[in-house]
C-alpha positions in Angstrom: 35.7 28.9 -49.7 34.4 25.3 -50.5 36.4 24.3 -47.1 34.5 26.7 -45.0 31.0 26.3 -46.3 31.7 22.7 -45.3 32.6 23.3 -42.0 29.9 25.7 -41.4 27.4 22.9 -42.8 29.0 20.1 -40.6 28.6 22.6 -37.5 24.8 23.4 -38.6 24.2 19.6 -38.9 26.0 18.6 -35.5 24.0 21.4 -33.6 20.7 20.2 -35.0 21.4 16.6 -34.2 22.3 17.5 -30.4 18.9 18.1 -28.5 18.8 20.2 -25.5 18.6 18.0 -22.4 15.3 19.9 -21.3 13.6 19.1 -24.3 14.7 15.5 -24.1 13.2 15.4 -20.6 9.9 17.0 -21.9 9.5 15.0 -24.6 10.3 11.6 -22.3 7.5 12.8 -19.7 5.0 13.4 -22.5 5.5 10.1 -23.9 5.5 8.4 -20.5 1.8 10.4 -19.7 0.5 9.7 -22.7 1.2 6.3 -22.6 -0.5 6.3 -18.8 -3.6 7.9 -20.3 -3.7 5.2 -23.2 -3.5 2.3 -20.8 -6.2 4.2 -18.5 -8.6 4.4 -21.7 -7.8 0.7 -22.5 -8.6 -0.1 -19.1 -11.7 1.4 -19.0 -12.7 0.0 -22.4 -12.1 -3.3 -21.2 -14.0 -2.9 -18.0 -17.1 -1.7 -20.4 -17.0 -4.5 -22.4 -16.7 -6.8 -19.7 -19.9 -5.2 -18.0 -21.6 -5.7 -21.3 -21.0 -9.0 -21.7 -21.4 -10.3 -18.0 -24.4 -7.8 -17.5 -23.8 -7.3 -13.8 -22.0 -4.5 -11.7 -22.2 -6.6 -8.5 -20.1 -9.8 -7.1 -22.6 -12.4 -6.0 -21.9 -13.3 -2.3 -22.5 -16.8 -1.1 -25.3 -16.9 1.5 -23.2 -19.1 3.8 -20.9 -16.3 3.9 -23.8 -14.0 5.1 -24.3 -16.4 8.5 -20.9 -15.8 9.8 -20.5 -14.3 13.3 -19.6 -10.5 13.5 -16.6 -9.6 15.7 -17.8 -6.9 18.5 -15.5 -5.2 20.5 -17.6 -5.0 23.2 -18.2 -8.8 23.3 -14.5 -9.1 23.4 -13.7 -6.8 26.2 -16.3 -8.6 28.3 -14.7 -11.9 28.1 -11.2 -10.3 29.1 -12.9 -8.3 31.6 -10.5 -8.7 34.8 -13.5 -9.9 37.3 -14.3 -12.6 34.6 -10.6 -14.1 34.2 -9.7 -16.9 36.5 -6.3 -16.9 38.2 -4.6 -18.8 35.7 -6.3 -16.6 32.7 -4.9 -13.6 34.6 -1.3 -15.0 34.7 -1.3 -15.9 31.4 -2.5 -12.4 30.5 0.3 -10.6 32.4 3.1 -13.2 30.8 1.7 -12.2 27.4 1.7 -8.6 28.2 5.3 -8.9 29.6 6.6 -10.6 27.0 5.1 -8.1 24.2 6.6 -4.9 26.4 10.0 -6.9 26.9 10.2 -7.5 23.0 9.4 -3.8 22.0 12.1 -2.5 24.4 14.4 -5.1 23.2 15.1 -6.3 27.1 14.7 -9.7 28.6 11.8 -10.1 30.6 13.7 -10.2 33.7 15.0 -6.9 32.9 11.9 -5.2 33.2 9.5 -4.5 36.0 5.6 -4.1 35.7 4.0 -2.6 38.7 0.4 -2.8 37.3 -1.8 -3.3 34.4 -4.9 -1.0 33.6 -7.3 -1.4 30.9 -7.3 1.8 28.8 -10.7 2.7 27.2 
């Protein structure tokens, strides 16, 4: 009789030691998300402390960078208009476009034939 009680006790202990895989997964995910939430809180806390110490929310931009020229697509298009290009610039443009197309197609430049080049847009 003592032997049967020992077997029952061992079986109960073994059953309580092995966890259901679903429970393990849920507990693991909960731990990960709890850690992420804590990490977000720490980052926000450090940000608040930094703002309190520095006293600013803005970044100082040097005035020398404000005088830089701004890219304008219309100016760039006007510079590359066909009528404004010399013959040498046209040849260079055709060579560059041909090389880009050949590279994209995976063929040698001599293996492609370009009939015309038109500006779109």
